[in-house]
N, C-alpha and C positions, 0 to 999 in steps of 0.2 A: 461482555461484562458479567457473565454468569459465573465463570470460574473465579474471578475476583471477589465476587459477593460470597461465594461459599468459604473462602479463606479469610477475608478481611471485610466483614459484612458492614462495619462502621464506616470504613472508607467508601465502600461501593455505595452506600445509602446516601452519600453526600455528593455523588457524581450523577447528575441528570442523564439519562440515556433513554433511547428508544430501541426496542428489540426489533432487529431486522434479520439477523443471521440464524442459521440453524447449526448450533454448536454442541459438541466440539466438531471442528472439521477433522476428517480421518487422517491418520498417520499410517503409511503402509510402505513395505518394503519392496523395492525393485531390484532386478539385477541388470547392471549395465557392464558390458565389457567384462564378464565372468566375475563380477564382485557386487556386493550389496551397497545400495544407498538408500536412505529413507526419505520420504516425501510427506511434508505437511501440506495436505490438499486444500489450500484456501479458496481455490477456484469454485467449490461447490457450496460456498457459505450461504448463497440464496440462490433459489431455482430460477429466478427471473435474471439476475445478474450478480455473479459471485465476485470472488476476489478479495484482496487484503482491504480495499477501500470500504467494504461493509463494515468493518470494525471501527474505522475512523469515523464514519457516518453515524453510527449509532450514538456516539457521545456527542458529536457536533449537532445532530438533530435534537437531542436532549437540552443541549445548551441553548439552541435557538428557541425552542419551546419555553424554556424557563425564562427567557429574556422577553417572551411575548412577541417574537418574530413571526411574521406571516410569510416571508420568503427568505430563502438562502441561496447565495451566490457562490459558485465554485470558480476557480481561475485555473486554466491550463491551456496546453496546446490544442489544436483542432481535434486531435484524436485522443484527448485525455480520458484515462480510464476513471479518474476522480470526476470529472465533469459529468460523463454519461451515467455513472453510478448515482451521483446526486440527483439528476433529473428523473431517473427511473424510480428511486426510492423515497423521494421527498413526500409524494402523496401519502405514503404508509405512515408518515408522521404528521400528517394534517398540514404539511408545508407545501408552498409553491416554490419553484427552483428557477434559477437563471444562470448563465454561463458567460464568463468573460474569457475570450479565446485569442489566441495568436497562432500564427503559421508554423508549420513544421514540415520537415520532409515527408513527402507522401509515402505510404505503405499500405498494404492491404488491411492491416490491423487499425491503423490510424483512420482510414477511409470507412472502415465499418463503424467505429464509434462516432466519427463526425456525421455521417449519413444519419444515424440514429438520433443524434443530438438535434439536428435540424428537423427531423421529422417528428420529434417530440412536441414542436411548437413552442418551446420555452423560449423566453426573451434571451437573445443572444447579443452581447456586446463584442464586436470584432475589433481587434487591434491589429495594427500594421506589423508590430513587433513586440516581443517580450519586453523591450525597454519601457513600453508604455504601461506595464502593468501597475506600477505604483499609483500613477496618476488616475487611471481608470477606476482602480479599487476605491480610492478616496472619494472619487466624484459618486460613484454608486452608493457607498456607504453613508454620505452625507445627505442623499437626497429623499431619503425616507427613514423614519425611526423604527419602522417596523420590519427592516430589512438588515441581514447580516451577511458580510462578505468573509468567505474563508480565505486564507492564503493558499497558494498552490499546494495541492495535496493535502489540505487541511493540517499543515505542520505547525501546530503550536502544541502546548502542554495539554490542551483540551483534546485534540485529535490523538495524541500519543497514548492516552489511557486505553484505547481499544486494544493497540498492540500489547501494551503492558499486561492486560488481562489474559492475552493469548500465551504469555510465558507461564501463568498459572495453570492454564489449560493443558499446555504441553507436559508440565510436571505431573498432572494426574494421568495422562497417557502414558508416561514412562513407568510410573508407579504400577500401572495396570499391565505392563508387559507389552504395549503396542510397538515400542522401539527401545533401543538402548539410549543412555544419555549421550547426546552427540558431542563430539569434540569441537566440530564446527557446523555452523548453521549458514548455508549460503543463500543469499538474497539479493535481488536488485535494489539498489540505493538510488533513488531520484529526488523526491521531495525530502526524504530522510524521515518522515513520520513514523513509518513501520520499524525502520532500524533503530531509531532512538528510543521508541516505545519499548521494543524488545530488550534492548540494552538496559533501560530502567527496570523493566519487568523481571529479568533474571535476578538483578541485584535486589529487588524488593522481596521477591518470592524466596531467596536465600535468607534474607533477614527475618522473614516470617516462618521459616522452618519448612517451607513447602518444596523448595528446590534443594535437594539433599546431595547433589552430585557436584563435581568440579563445574565452574560456570563454563559454558561453551564460548568459544570465539565467534563472534558475529563477523561473517565474512561478506561485507557489503560490495557488490560488484556495480561500479559506477556506470549509470546510464545518463546521468547529467554530469557536467563538468565541475571541476573546482572553480570557485570556493563553496558552491551550493553543497557539494559532497565532501567538504573538508572533514577530516577525522576529529579535529578539535572541535568544530562547530557541532558535529553529531553528539559527542561526548558531553559538550555543555548543554546541548538541548536535553539529553538524557538526565543530567544533574538537575536541571530545572524541574523536570518531570517529577523526579523523586522529592525535591523540596515541596512542590505542590502537593504530592500525595501525603507528605507529613502534615502540611498545613490542614489537610482535610481530615485528618484523623488516622493516617496510617503511621506504621512504625518508622522511627528514625533509621535511616540506613547510612552506617558509617563507611561510606566509600568516597575516596577522593577522585577528583578529576583525572588524575593520572592513572588510577586504577581503572576507571571507566575506559579510557583510551586504550589501555592494555588489553581489554576484553573485545577490542574492535580492530579489524583489519579492513582498510578500503582499497579495493583492487581496481586499478585503472586499466588493466591490460586488455579488457574486452570492450572499451568504450569506442574503439574504431574511429571512423571519421567525425563522430559527434552524435549529439542527442538525436534520436529518431532515425538514425541511419543504420540499416542492417549490416551485419558482418559475415563473412564466410564461416567463422567459427560458430556463429549463432544459428545459421542455417544448418550446420552439421549437427548441432546440438538438439535441433528441432527433430531432425531425422533419427538420431540415436535414442532419444527418449521415446519417441513414437514406436520404434522397433521394440524397445524394451517393455513397454506397457500401452498396448493400444487403447486402454481405457482413460489415458491421461498421464500426467497433467497437460493441459492445453498451454502451449507457449506462443508468445509473440515476439517478433524480431526486435521490437523497441525497447522492451525491458526483460521479460523473463527468459528469453532465449540467450541473452548475454550473459545472465546469471547461471544459466545451465552449462554454458560453455565453460565458465570457470569451475563449476561443479565437476565437469569431467576432467578438467586438467588437474584438480586436486585429487581426483579419484584415482587417475593413472599415476600420480606421484605417491600414492599410498597413504594419503591422509584419511583419517577416519576414526570411529564412525562419522559420517557425513550425513546431514539433513538438509534437503532442498526445501526452501520456503516457497511454495508454487503460488505466485501472486495473482496470476491472470485468471479471469473468469472463464469457467468451462463453457458457458453458454455462448453460441454464435448468435449474434443479433441478426434479426430478419433484415433483408435488403428492402428499403422503403421504395416507394413508387417514384417515378419521375416527377409527378405532380407535387409530391410532398418535398422533394429536394428543391423545387423551384421557389419555395417559400423562404429558403434561407438567404443570407447575404450573397451578393453575386460573386464576391472574391472567393467565398468558401465553395460555391457551385463550380466556379472554374477551377479551384484546386482539386475537388473531387473528380473532375473529368480529366485532370492532367495525367499524362503517361507515367 
């Protein structure tokens, strides 16, 4: 939120937030297959656990504290980045945290997050299926007035303000010469919070005179299926975020829903067998980026590796300048003890030990 506050202080002053991240996250050039791409390294946003969810949680935690909440609940799959980020960072905001989770295909990255979630000792509501999410969230939300339940990924206009501010941050870095104005920004699109926030952010930054270049195409790479990642749904989410910014004192942005849609491309070619399932292209992308830059970014097969696979495909086709929004936390979470894992729900213990 710091970049937004520098350029639109009146708006930023009306958005409660809790500082969690180390901003700005760096932008650097890497050479992949004999050509340059630029990386926005969101993974280092916090030394304990980084990634794009830190931006989302800064605003959600501010909202929860402004509402007088004592506990905030996340919703996601067993290995949700959003869930583990919520649990690890909530104490810094003076909040307790809980997680409502449902099964997903096992992978090394999902197991890492799930084990850390159990070991944290937070309350866990385990669901049998994602279908039960609306009912469970209503029950949890109603049982205590001092508890708040976020939707999956924190995807409301509240959460979108974190990524909206990131567009202003990137404008400052381009102005400083850290990277050229990108033609396309490639990122994983799951809950859609980051994608919609950036889509709104570039429109708002342009209206404020901060983004002085042609608007980039946001190339969202599907990691969850339609209709969650519907192009129209994401554009409408961005439009609602801009309307909320105007209500809070930001400038009016004269952009239509059709224009927002034109700045967004939703790429379904890397989804593979479905959410949480790795693909050969994703595995190859992990190896390619590791060879290009041993320092990172860290990729996971569930989300960011699929986006990286699309990045490489676009790079080979000559699109550019390309920027990769590296959303996975750089930090590898420690492996909990067997005793810590035994405190979790039995179904999650069985899932962790599955092949």
